[in-house]
N, C-alpha and C positions, 0 to 999 in steps of 0.2 A: 162781257162784264163792267159793270160800272166802278170808275176809279174813285178811290177814297179822298176826297180833298181835305186839306188841314182848314180847320176854321180858326180865324182871328177877329176879335174885335177892336177896331181902332176907337180912339177918343174916349170921352168921359161915359161913364155908365149912365144909363137913362135917356128917354127920348128915342122916337124912331129914327131908325139908320136904314140906309138903302142896303139891301141885300145884293153884294157884288160878287162875281167869279173873276179870278185871276188865274191865269194858265201860263206860267212861263218856264224856260229851261233855266233852273237855278244852279246848276252845278259850275257855271263859269262865272267870271266877272261880270259879263253882260247882263245876264238874268238877274243876278243876285242886285246889281245896281237899279236896274228897272224895278224890280219888287220894292227895293228901299224908297224909290221915287214914289211910287204908287202909295205906298203906306203912309211916308210924310205927307203927302198931299191928301189923301183922305183924312188925314188926323186934323189938318188945317181947315179942311172944309166941314168939320164937325163929327167926324167918325164915321165908318162904315162897318157893316158885317161881312167879312172877307172869307170864300172858299177859295183856297190856293191848291192848284194843281201843278206838277213839276214835270209831266212827261205826257206824250202823245198815247201812251198805253193807259195812262189815267183819265185822259180827256178825250173820251169818245162821243159819238153822237147820241148814245144812251145817258152818258153823263150829263149833257146839254139839257136833253128833254127832262131829266130828273131835277136838274137845277131850276130850271124854269118852272116846271110844276110846283117846287117847292117857294117859289117866290123870287128868284133871281130878277133883278132889275137892269143888270148891265153886265158886260164881259169885256175885260181886257186881255187879249190873247196875243202870245209870241211862240208858240210852237210851230214850226215850219210844215210838219207832216200829219198836222191833225185833220185831214181831209174830211172825215166823217163828220166830225164836229162842225167843221166850216160849214158842211152842207145842211147840217141841223140848223144853226144858227142863220143861214141864208133864208130858211124856210118860216124863221120866227120873225117878229117884229121888235125883238128886245135890242137896245143899243149895243153896238159892239166896237170897240177900239182895237186895231190891230198893230203892233209894233214890230216893224222890221220883217214882216212877212207878207205875203201875197195871198190873195184868194178871188178866183174869177167869179165863185158863187155869190160872194158878198159884194164884189163889184157890181155885179148885175142886180143885186137888190138895191143898193145906193142908199136908201134913205136908211138914216140912224146908223150910218156906217162912218168909221173915221180911220185914215192910214197914216201912220207916223213912221218916218224913217229917219236914220242918220243920213246925212247928204254925201253920197259917194261922190259927186263931183267935186266936193271941197275936199274929202280925204284924198282922192286922187292928185288934185293940185298941191295940196299941204305936202304929200310925200314927195312930189317932183321939186319942190323948193328946197324940201330937205336935203335929198340926194344931190341937187346941185351945189348945196353949200358943202358937202364932203370934199370938194375939190374937183381937180381935173381928172374925169372919168372917160375911160376909153369907150365905155358901152353901157347900157341900162338895160335891166330886165324886169318882167313882171310874171311872178308866179301866181296862177288863179287857183280857185278852190277846185276842190277833187268833183264837184258837179258844177254844171253850167247855171249857176245862180245868177239872177240878174245883178244883184248888188257886187259879185265878183267881177261880172264883164264892164259894168259901169265905172268900177274903181280902176280897172285897167285901162279903159278908154281915155279916162280924164286925166289919168297919169300920162299917158303918150300925147295927149293933145297939150298938157301943160310943158311937156319937153319938146317942143315945136322945134324942127329942125335937127332933132336927134332921132336916129332909129332906135327903136324900143323892141327887144327880143322877148317874145311872148312864150310862156310855158303853161298853157291852160287848156282846157276841154276843147275849145274851138281850134286851136293851133295843132294840139298834140294828141286828141282824142285819149284812149286808154293808158297812153304811156304817162298821163298825169299821175297815176297812181304806183308808176314803177321807178323805185330808188335809184337803180342802175341808169335809166333814161335821164333822170332828172341830174345826176351827176355827170353825164355825158355832156348834157346842156350847158351846165355851170363851168365844165372845163372849156368848152368851146368859147364861150364870151370873152372877147377881148378884154384883157386886163390892164388897169384896175377897172373893175365894173361896180355898179350900183343895183341891188336887186330889190325892189320893193314886192313884198309878199301880200297877199290879199288878207291875210290874218295872223295873228302870233302863232297859232298851230303851224301855219306853213312856215312862217319865219324860223320857228324852232326846227322843223325839219331840215330847211335849207343850211342852218349853221352846223347841224350833225353832219350832214354831206359833205359841208366844206372841209372840216375838220378830218373825216375819212379820206377825202381825197388830197389831203395836204395843202389846200387853200388857207390862206391866213384872213381873218375876219378883224377889222374892216380893211386891212391894207391892200389884199386881193379883191375882196367881196365885201361891199357894204351892204347891210342888210337892215330893212326896217319892216315892222309889222304893224297891225291894226289890232286895238281893242285895249293895249297896256294892261293885259292879265298878269297880275304879280307873280302868281305861280310859275308861268312861263317866262316872263321876261326878267325877274330877277333870280329864278332859278338857272338860268342859261349861263354858260360861259363861253364866250363874253356875253354880259348882260344885253338883251334885245331892246333897241330903241323902237318907239311904237307910238302910233297915232291914237289920241284918246277921244273917241266919241262922247256925247253927252248921253251916257244910259241913264243916268239918274235924272237928267231933265227930259228924257222921253218917258220916263214912269211919271214924272209930276204932270207933263201935259196931257199925257192919257187920261189920267185922274180927273183934270181939269175939263178934258173934251167930254168925257163920259158923264160928268156930273151936269154938265150943260144940257147933254141930250136927254138924260133921265128926268131933267126939272122940266124939259121941253123950252128951255130958255136959248138965246142966240148964242152960237159957238163962240169961243174967244175969237179977237181979230185974225185975219190972215187966213180964214177957212177955203172951204171948198168953192167953186165957181158958181156964180148966180146961173139960174136956169129959166127958160122962158116956161109960160104957162103951159101944162099939158106934156111938157118933156120928160123925159125918165129921169128921176133923182139920181144925183152923181153924190159919190162920197166925199167927204172932207178930207184934205191931204195936207201934211205939214212934214216939212225936213228940219232938222235940228243940225245947228254948226257943231264943229268940234270943240273940245275944251282945249286942245293943245297938242304938243308932241313931247312925250317923255324921253329926253335923250341919254343914250346910255352907250356901252362901249362898241355896239355893232355899226354905228355911223360915226362915232367920234374917236378919232385915234387917241388911244390911253396916253395920259402922262404919268409922271412918276408917282404924283399924287392920287390920281384915279385908281392906278394899279395897286396901291397900296390900301385905299379903302376897299376895292375890289376884294383883295385877299382878306382882309378883316371880315367882309361880310360873309365870305365863303366860310370861315371859321365859325362865325356867330349863328349862320343857318344850322351849323353841326352842333354847336353847343350851347345855344341860347337857353335852352330848358333847363339846364342847371345852374342858372342866375349866375353867370361868372361877374367880376367886377372889371373895370375898364382897365386895370392893371393885368389881369388875366388875358383880355385880348390884345393888349400892347406887347406882351411878353410873346405870344403867339406869332407876332408879325414882326419881332424884332425892332420895336420903336418903343420912344417914350410915351407915356399917356398922354402927356401934353401935346406932342407932335401928333399922335392918333386924333385927339378931340379937335385939333385945329383943321387937321385934313378933312374930317366927316362934315364940319361945319362948312368948309370951303366947297366940297363936292356935293354932299347930300342934303345940307341945309339943316342938320339936325345932329344932336349928340349922339355919342356911342350908347349912352343908356338908351336914348329914344328909339334908336334902331333895334336894340335887343329886345326892348319891351313890344315894339311892333311885331317882331318875330314871335314872342312868347303869347300874345293877344291874338294873332293869326292862328296859332295852333288851338288856343283856347275856342276861337270861334268855330274853327274846322270840327272839332271833337263834339262841341255843342250840336252843330248841325248834323253830323253823320253819325254819332253814338247817343245812346242812353245812358252812359255812364253818368253817376251823380257828380254834381259840380264839385264837391268837395274833392273827390278823386281827380277830376281834370285839373283843378288849379293846382292840387299837389304835385302833379306831374309835370306841370309847366313852371314850377320853380317858386311855388308860395306855400309854406309849411302850413299856414293858417288860411282859411277860406274867405275871411271878411276883408283883409286888405284888397286884395284882387276884385272883389265883388263891387267894393266902392270905386276902384279905380276905372273898373269896367264900365259902370253907368256914368261916370264924369265923362269917359272918352266917347261913348256911344250913345248916351242919351237914354240908356234903358237897362234894366236888370238883364243879367246872363238868362234867367228864366224866360223873360219876356223875349229875349233875342232869340233864344231856341224855339219858341212858340212861333214865330214868323219865319225862321230861316228855312 
């Protein structure tokens, strides 16, 4: 069955625009930011007509053939298990950019193919530096992804290499086999680690699991076990208790670079600087390869020993996440955590670099975006449920914050 992609036109009306297919997992922060990057760069380049697919079920070999027959001039793909679609693309000559995934079939095709990845070596090194900064730890651990993915293996290897002279305990597919999916085995591994320890998780999903298991086992985070994830997914990192410190890859940058590379290939111009290796006459064509540096590390309570100020802000944020949609005043938040409004404001600016109102507004707007993305509810109903009696003020605010209307954002989400 052919998947049904969402159609989006970027840029101003009129003029010929390339027809491009984008296939990305958008339920997580990585895919959403990659898509934002693609769309922003496409708009800067003059506008594309986009077909957007969000799952392997939608993006099949038949989908690829249908899109090419209807005039697709390029593909940006970040779906890890769309093997049928990869094979169909490999049999074509249409330019393809892959983001954070591999494809043997497209590797062999070589010509008109580019691979973009966040740099696993830099992620591992940054994680090691962050964990060393947490203080004198008796041991260090790495928890890999449940499958033996190359990015997970490489992050763990780089982490261990950067901790030269220190033993790193691995809990991953290569060392533990099927036990990687067993919570009881993971808990036993955590308990055996000499304390205090520092555990680097391959992604935020794994960091979340580790924190839950530590709580159940009576291990304190970060005092007994410091935990660091990757992706800086706000739903997981801000929703966890304690909040998760996380390495932040440049997902939006990957999307922008993907659009630039694809544009160069579609126009048959030279690729941007730093591309694939040159080759001798008659040699098999090789794909272009790029890696992007991280944006930084978002430090939260799982690696930073909480102070009285950060603990106060954490309590206030927990209350806000439960009550922000009712549009409370700063005085209501302060009363809930038993401090004065002026002290609460001061602590928010010290710890989070924003006001209480800005933090509350961000929570409300995140819920607006979630419902725009996941439901077909009328915009007026969504804004009312998120604390605005009239729809016009939040519509203006949304456009000022995100550069587009709620209707347009829903169309591309």
